[in-house]
C-alpha positions in Angstrom: 88.7 85.9 65.4 85.6 87.5 63.6 85.7 91.2 63.1 82.7 93.2 63.6 81.8 96.3 61.6 81.9 99.1 63.7 78.3 101.1 63.3 78.9 103.9 60.8 79.5 107.9 62.3 76.2 109.6 63.0 75.9 112.7 60.9 76.8 115.6 63.0 73.8 117.3 64.4 71.5 120.2 62.4 72.8 123.6 62.7 70.5 126.5 63.6 72.6 128.5 61.3 72.8 128.3 58.1 75.8 129.5 55.7 75.0 131.3 52.6 77.2 132.1 50.3 77.7 136.0 48.8 75.3 136.4 45.6 78.7 137.6 43.7 80.4 134.2 44.5 77.3 132.1 42.7 78.3 130.9 39.9 75.9 130.5 37.2 75.3 127.6 34.1 76.1 129.3 30.8 75.1 127.5 27.9 77.2 127.3 24.8 76.8 128.8 21.8 75.2 126.8 18.9 78.5 128.1 16.9 80.7 126.2 19.4 78.7 123.0 19.5 78.9 122.9 15.6 82.5 123.5 16.1 83.7 121.2 18.0 81.3 118.3 16.6 82.7 118.9 13.1 86.5 118.6 15.0 85.6 115.1 16.1 84.5 114.2 12.7 87.3 114.9 10.9 89.0 112.7 13.9 87.1 109.8 12.3 88.4 111.5 8.9 91.7 110.8 10.0 91.5 107.0 11.3 90.1 106.3 8.2 93.1 107.0 6.1 96.4 104.9 5.4 98.7 107.3 4.1 99.5 108.6 7.8 102.5 106.3 9.1 102.2 104.8 12.3 104.8 104.8 14.8 104.9 102.5 18.1 105.8 104.3 21.2 106.9 102.9 24.3 104.7 101.5 26.6 102.3 100.1 23.5 100.5 103.1 22.7 100.4 103.3 18.9 100.0 107.1 17.3 99.4 108.3 13.9 102.1 111.1 12.6 101.5 113.6 10.1 103.8 113.4 6.8 105.5 116.7 7.7 106.9 115.6 11.1 108.1 112.4 10.0 111.2 113.9 8.3 111.7 115.5 11.6 111.1 112.6 14.2 114.3 110.3 14.9 113.1 106.9 16.6 115.4 105.8 18.9 115.3 101.9 18.9 115.8 100.1 22.6 116.0 96.9 23.3 114.2 95.3 26.2 115.9 94.5 29.2 116.2 90.9 29.5 116.3 90.0 33.3 119.7 88.3 34.4 119.1 84.4 35.7 120.1 83.7 39.1 122.8 82.0 40.0 121.9 78.2 40.3 121.0 76.6 43.3 121.6 73.1 44.5 118.8 71.1 44.1 116.9 70.5 47.8 117.4 67.4 49.7 121.1 65.4 50.6 124.0 68.1 49.4 126.8 66.3 47.3 129.6 65.8 50.1 127.1 64.6 52.5 128.5 60.9 54.1 126.3 58.2 52.7 123.9 56.4 55.2 124.4 53.0 56.4 122.2 50.4 54.9 119.5 49.4 57.5 120.1 46.5 59.7 116.7 45.0 58.9 114.6 43.8 56.0 110.8 44.4 55.0 109.3 41.0 56.3 112.0 39.6 58.1 111.5 38.2 61.4 112.7 39.8 64.6 112.7 39.0 69.0 112.3 41.9 70.7 115.6 42.1 73.0 115.0 45.8 74.9 110.7 46.6 76.1 111.6 50.4 76.8 111.9 53.0 74.2 115.7 54.0 74.7 115.0 57.9 75.0 112.4 58.1 76.8 112.1 55.0 79.1 108.7 54.3 78.6 107.3 50.9 77.8 106.7 49.0 74.4 103.2 48.4 74.8 102.7 45.2 76.7 105.3 43.0 74.8 107.3 41.2 76.9 111.6 40.9 75.9 111.6 37.9 73.6 108.4 38.9 71.9 108.5 37.9 68.3 107.4 39.4 64.7 107.8 40.6 61.6 109.4 44.2 60.2 106.5 46.2 58.0 108.6 48.9 57.6 112.2 50.2 57.7 113.2 54.0 58.6 116.3 55.5 59.1 116.7 54.4 63.3 113.1 53.0 63.9 111.3 49.9 62.4 107.2 49.6 62.2 107.1 46.4 63.4 104.0 43.7 63.9 104.3 41.8 67.1 102.6 38.2 66.7 101.0 38.3 70.1 98.9 41.7 68.3 98.9 41.2 64.6 96.0 44.2 64.4 98.9 46.3 66.3 101.9 48.3 64.5 104.3 49.4 67.1 107.4 51.8 66.1 110.9 50.1 67.7 114.1 51.6 67.3 116.7 49.2 65.8 118.7 48.6 69.2 116.1 46.9 70.9 115.1 44.4 68.5 117.3 41.6 66.8 116.7 39.2 63.9 115.9 35.7 64.1 115.5 35.1 60.2 118.4 33.1 58.8 118.2 34.2 55.5 117.7 37.4 56.2 121.3 37.6 58.0 123.0 35.1 55.1 122.0 37.7 52.9 123.3 40.5 55.2 126.6 39.0 55.7 127.0 38.6 51.7 126.2 42.4 51.3 128.7 43.0 54.2 131.3 41.3 52.2 130.8 42.8 49.1 131.1 46.5 50.8 134.2 45.5 52.3 135.3 44.3 49.0 134.7 47.1 47.0 136.7 49.5 49.8 139.5 47.4 49.7 139.4 48.0 46.0 138.8 51.9 46.1 141.7 52.2 48.8 144.6 53.3 47.6 147.8 50.5 47.7 
């Protein structure tokens, strides 16, 4: 919502009574004497001459300020060296993503490009229809997600549908053979890792 500016406050109405200060309270401007002005200018000139001299030691003061020090005071000044405070590094946090002890997610039951058949044309959680596709409609897997696939059915090749794994089955013999080999290898690995 845009903000609107408030109109400036109106000045107070003029009053008929004019307040005046007593005459003794009025301060007069006093012009400085020429001697005082000359003394200030001389002091400023002396400061400029001091900056040109290289014989005065320079001390680094905290906060990055550099000050010139008289030779008489150098013997009396004790310089305290303070080490800069180093920020403590925070404890390492685990990297984002899956924790190391997380259960391994199973391999997806379908491969990209695999031919499938629709076994159920309603969505499992909502019961809504999956478009106009009858049970038994065939299609091809485009993308495999964690619990669903993105499919293109042969009846409407220009339309993509998101379908749960439990609503489809594979009709691709090659993919089923690869899946059987994968399952056999996993079983052999699990048997080799199991204690005797």
